[in-house]
C-alpha positions in Angstrom: 0.0 0.0 0.0 1.3 3.4 -0.9 0.8 6.3 1.6 0.8 9.8 0.4 1.5 11.4 3.8 2.9 10.5 7.1 -0.6 10.9 8.6 -1.9 8.3 6.0 1.0 6.0 7.0 0.0 6.2 10.7 -3.7 5.7 10.0 -2.9 2.4 8.2 -1.2 1.0 11.3 -2.7 -1.2 14.1 -3.7 0.8 17.2 -0.5 -0.2 19.1 1.8 0.5 16.1 0.1 3.8 15.6 0.9 4.8 19.2 4.5 4.0 18.5 4.6 5.9 15.3 2.8 8.9 16.8 5.3 9.0 19.7 8.3 8.8 17.4 6.9 11.5 15.1 6.2 13.9 18.0 9.8 13.5 19.3 11.4 13.7 15.8 9.3 16.8 14.8 10.2 18.5 18.1 13.9 17.8 17.8 14.4 18.5 14.1 12.1 21.4 13.3 14.2 22.3 10.2 14.0 18.9 8.7 11.9 18.0 5.7 9.6 15.0 6.4 8.0 12.9 3.8 7.1 9.4 2.7 10.3 8.0 1.1 10.5 4.4 -0.1 7.1 3.9 1.5 8.1 5.0 5.0 8.3 8.3 7.0 11.7 9.8 6.7 13.2 13.2 7.9 15.9 14.9 5.8 18.3 17.7 6.4 19.5 19.4 3.1 18.4 16.3 1.2 20.3 13.9 3.4 18.2 11.2 5.2 18.6 11.5 8.9 15.9 9.4 10.7 12.8 7.4 9.8 10.7 4.5 10.9 9.0 1.6 9.3 6.6 -1.2 10.2 8.3 -4.6 10.1 6.4 -7.9 10.6 6.7 -7.9 14.4 7.7 -4.3 15.3 8.2 -0.7 14.3 11.9 0.0 13.4 13.4 3.4 14.1 16.4 4.0 11.8 19.1 6.6 12.1 21.1 6.6 8.8 24.3 7.7 10.7 23.5 6.0 14.0 26.5 3.8 14.2 28.6 6.9 14.7 26.6 8.3 17.6 28.1 8.5 21.0 24.8 7.7 22.7 24.4 4.0 23.1 21.4 1.8 22.6 21.1 1.5 18.8 21.9 -1.7 16.9 23.9 -1.7 13.7 21.8 -2.2 10.6 23.1 -2.9 7.1 26.5 -2.5 5.6 26.8 1.3 5.9 26.5 3.5 9.0 22.8 3.0 9.9 21.6 1.9 13.3 18.2 1.0 14.6 15.9 0.5 17.6 12.9 -1.7 17.5 9.6 -1.3 19.4 6.6 -3.5 19.9 4.9 -1.3 22.4 4.9 2.5 22.9 5.9 2.0 26.5 9.3 0.6 25.3 10.4 4.0 24.0 13.0 5.5 26.2 12.2 9.2 25.5 15.4 10.5 27.1 17.5 8.1 25.0 15.5 9.0 21.9 16.1 12.7 22.5 19.9 12.0 22.9 19.9 10.2 19.5 17.9 13.0 17.9 20.3 15.6 19.4 23.2 13.8 17.7 21.5 13.2 14.4 22.0 16.6 12.8 25.6 16.8 14.1 26.8 13.3 13.1 26.0 12.8 9.4 27.3 10.6 6.7 26.5 11.8 3.1 23.8 9.3 1.9 22.5 11.9 -0.5 25.5 11.5 -2.8 26.2 7.8 -2.2 25.2 6.8 -5.8 27.4 9.5 -7.3 30.3 8.3 -5.2 29.7 4.7 -6.3 28.7 3.4 -2.8 31.3 5.2 -0.8 30.1 7.2 2.2 31.8 10.4 3.3 31.3 12.1 6.6 29.6 15.5 6.5 31.3 18.3 8.5 28.4 20.1 10.3 29.0 23.5 11.7 
């Protein structure tokens, strides 16, 4: 199913998964007010200057929160995901969200970025973005 907006995405979730998505969206929107948010590859994703920063997706048994540069964060608690620098947390209940830890990850997200926007142009090689 294709969702046109993040609100549409949330509305299509089960009641418990919707609670998780709503809680994540509220924290992300509060922490990244300058980010552009949209449905990207069928999931809610937030971008800074075209670079994906954070998003979430419904998996079979959970909602996965993904930080594209999360493996480079100092705050602990994220699990490596994939072959690049992404890291994730998974939730099956909104009560599992540690809001203090989520805020710590979101505080690092704009400061610790790998350039995914240009990964194709660089033939799969990631470079760290220097953020002022």
